[in-house]
TIRO-103023 format. One record per residue (C-alpha): x, y, z; residue in three letters. Coordinates in nm, 4 decimals. Example, Ala and Ser with C-alpha at 12.3 -4.5 7.8 and 13.67 -1.06 7.14 Angstrom:
2
{atom {1.2300,-0.4500,0.7800},ALA} {atom {1.3670,-0.1060,0.7140},SER} 
//
This chain:
145
{atom {16.3728,-4.4998,19.4961},MET} {atom {16.7452,-4.4448,19.4780},GLU} {atom {16.7364,-4.4333,19.0975},ARG} {atom {16.4548,-4.1797,19.1108},ALA} {atom {16.6663,-3.9602,19.3386},ARG} {atom {16.9639,-3.9949,19.1037},GLN} {atom {16.7386,-3.8772,18.8192},ALA} {atom {16.6660,-3.5586,19.0145},GLY} {atom {16.3208,-3.6666,19.1336},LEU} {atom {16.1957,-3.6426,19.4903},HIS} {atom {16.0033,-3.9671,19.5485},PRO} {atom {15.7479,-3.9928,19.8257},LYS} {atom {15.5825,-4.3073,19.9610},VAL} {atom {15.2060,-4.3087,20.0149},GLN} {atom {15.0604,-4.6136,20.1880},VAL} {atom {14.7487,-4.7238,20.0014},LEU} {atom {14.6745,-5.0309,20.2123},ASN} {atom {14.8443,-5.2238,20.4906},GLU} {atom {14.6681,-5.5220,20.6413},THR} {atom {14.6918,-5.8869,20.7448},TRP} {atom {14.5264,-6.0927,20.4710},VAL} {atom {14.5794,-6.3980,20.2573},SER} {atom {14.8253,-6.3342,19.9719},PRO} {atom {14.7477,-6.4313,19.6130},PHE} {atom {14.8113,-6.8026,19.5484},SER} {atom {15.1186,-6.7287,19.3323},CYS} {atom {15.2641,-6.5213,19.6182},GLU} {atom {15.2019,-6.8013,19.8681},LYS} {atom {15.3792,-7.0426,19.6362},LYS} {atom {15.6875,-6.8190,19.6069},LEU} {atom {15.6985,-6.7758,19.9846},LEU} {atom {15.6221,-7.1442,20.0588},ASN} {atom {15.3171,-7.0460,20.2626},LEU} {atom {15.0281,-7.2796,20.3348},SER} {atom {14.6867,-7.2374,20.1760},PHE} {atom {14.5408,-7.0762,20.4911},ARG} {atom {14.8340,-6.8469,20.5664},SER} {atom {14.7977,-6.4760,20.6134},VAL} {atom {15.0759,-6.2219,20.5833},ALA} {atom {15.1252,-5.8509,20.6273},LEU} {atom {15.0544,-5.6994,20.2875},ILE} {atom {15.1642,-5.3434,20.2267},ARG} {atom {15.0671,-5.1619,19.9093},GLU} {atom {15.2163,-4.8224,19.8338},VAL} {atom {15.2304,-4.5621,19.5604},MET} {atom {15.5643,-4.3947,19.4985},ILE} {atom {15.5253,-4.0532,19.3388},SER} {atom {15.7328,-3.7469,19.2606},SER} {atom {15.5797,-3.4010,19.2311},GLU} {atom {15.2350,-3.5676,19.2263},LYS} {atom {15.3327,-3.7855,18.9275},LYS} {atom {15.2932,-4.1570,19.0008},PRO} {atom {15.6123,-4.3523,18.9386},LEU} {atom {15.5440,-4.6956,19.0839},MET} {atom {15.2962,-4.9129,19.2725},TYR} {atom {15.4617,-5.1621,19.5063},ALA} {atom {15.3132,-5.4604,19.6880},ARG} {atom {15.5142,-5.6184,19.9692},THR} {atom {15.4269,-5.9519,20.1266},ILE} {atom {15.5793,-6.0085,20.4708},ILE} {atom {15.5075,-6.3499,20.6273},PRO} {atom {15.4451,-6.3689,21.0023},ILE} {atom {15.7679,-6.5706,21.0481},LYS} {atom {15.9679,-6.2837,20.9004},THR} {atom {15.8543,-6.0343,21.1644},LEU} {atom {16.0882,-6.1327,21.4468},SER} {atom {16.4190,-5.9935,21.5624},GLY} {atom {16.5522,-5.6986,21.3623},ALA} {atom {16.2891,-5.7588,21.0925},GLU} {atom {16.0076,-5.6577,21.3324},LYS} {atom {16.0607,-5.3018,21.2104},GLN} {atom {15.9215,-5.4032,20.8671},LEU} {atom {15.5751,-5.3949,21.0262},ALA} {atom {15.6209,-5.0283,21.1162},HIS} {atom {15.7492,-4.8626,20.7989},LEU} {atom {15.4727,-4.5990,20.7750},LYS} {atom {15.5760,-4.3710,20.4840},ASN} {atom {15.9331,-4.4984,20.4636},ARG} {atom {16.0409,-4.7160,20.1736},SER} {atom {16.0998,-5.0876,20.2172},LEU} {atom {16.4527,-5.0363,20.0855},GLY} {atom {16.5325,-4.7939,20.3689},SER} {atom {16.5323,-5.0972,20.5996},ILE} {atom {16.6216,-5.3919,20.3766},LEU} {atom {16.9235,-5.2430,20.2039},PHE} {atom {17.0936,-5.1735,20.5377},LYS} {atom {17.1392,-5.5511,20.5741},ASP} {atom {17.4847,-5.6323,20.4368},GLN} {atom {17.3883,-5.9999,20.4000},LYS} {atom {17.0659,-5.9283,20.2115},LEU} {atom {17.0042,-6.1624,19.9200},GLU} {atom {16.7736,-6.0816,19.6299},ARG} {atom {16.6465,-6.3321,19.3769},SER} {atom {16.6684,-6.2601,19.0049},PRO} {atom {16.3828,-6.0426,18.8820},PHE} {atom {16.0734,-6.2013,18.7333},GLU} {atom {15.9359,-5.9601,18.4706},PHE} {atom {15.5793,-5.9660,18.3420},PHE} {atom {15.3141,-5.7521,18.1748},VAL} {atom {14.9908,-5.6731,18.3549},LEU} {atom {14.6797,-5.6240,18.1448},GLN} {atom {14.3153,-5.5479,18.2088},GLU} {atom {14.1426,-5.8576,18.3403},GLY} {atom {14.4460,-5.9839,18.5353},HIS} {atom {14.3740,-6.0205,18.9091},TYR} {atom {14.6743,-5.8061,19.0012},PHE} {atom {14.5634,-5.5319,18.7606},TYR} {atom {14.2143,-5.5449,18.9122},ALA} {atom {14.3617,-5.5101,19.2643},ARG} {atom {14.5596,-5.2021,19.1635},MET} {atom {14.2556,-5.0521,18.9940},ASN} {atom {14.0679,-5.0647,19.3269},LYS} {atom {14.3419,-4.8731,19.5089},LEU} {atom {14.4572,-4.6160,19.2540},ILE} {atom {14.2615,-4.2996,19.1801},ASP} {atom {14.3618,-4.2520,18.8147},PHE} {atom {14.2983,-4.4483,18.4962},ALA} {atom {14.5526,-4.7221,18.4429},LEU} {atom {14.7017,-4.7861,18.0983},PRO} {atom {14.5857,-5.1107,17.9381},SER} {atom {14.9347,-5.2619,17.9837},GLU} {atom {15.1843,-5.2168,18.2631},LEU} {atom {15.5311,-5.3619,18.3177},TRP} {atom {15.6008,-5.5243,18.6509},ALA} {atom {15.8829,-5.7055,18.8234},ARG} {atom {15.8899,-5.9291,19.1258},ARG} {atom {16.1735,-6.0472,19.3464},SER} {atom {16.2207,-6.2347,19.6694},LEU} {atom {16.4435,-6.0948,19.9419},PHE} {atom {16.6160,-6.3018,20.2100},LEU} {atom {16.7155,-6.1097,20.5175},THR} {atom {16.8573,-6.3243,20.7990},ASN} {atom {16.7028,-6.6248,20.6167},LYS} {atom {16.3585,-6.4597,20.6381},LYS} {atom {16.1544,-6.3953,20.3231},LYS} {atom {15.9950,-6.0790,20.1856},VAL} {atom {15.8290,-6.0689,19.8437},LEU} {atom {15.8177,-5.7418,19.6495},LEU} {atom {15.6251,-5.6709,19.3313},THR} {atom {15.6782,-5.3349,19.1606},GLU} {atom {15.4598,-5.1975,18.8814},VAL} {atom {15.5990,-4.9051,18.6820},PHE} {atom {15.4011,-4.6167,18.5355},PHE} {atom {15.4958,-4.4279,18.2244},ASP} {atom {15.2342,-4.1561,18.2425},LEU} 
//
């Protein structure tokens, strides 16, 4: 969101879905969660002047939501970064980049939540955050509409 502001845009966060459910199997693997685990999953659209910029999916395991990190369960329309980047000891893994295409389970999930036609290919990145040794997984999908 900071880069969008630097580019003269005025990004806004719209929560599309926020619920306790089982993450995708690849997300569980990255977070070292058991097969039956549930986590708080928050899916948002970040837009500027009604133009969609990014879809973001955040996975917050139950174990993460203690101490100062409890506030991650109450972000409402604030960005994840508004909380995470205040942590001076925050660690972020290298980005994993990938292309989403029609037929991919992640693409299908986005298609259910978004009210406009998606391009046939979308670039995405994923990274794992460690805040006070607690994990948060963030996947960002970028729109070039």
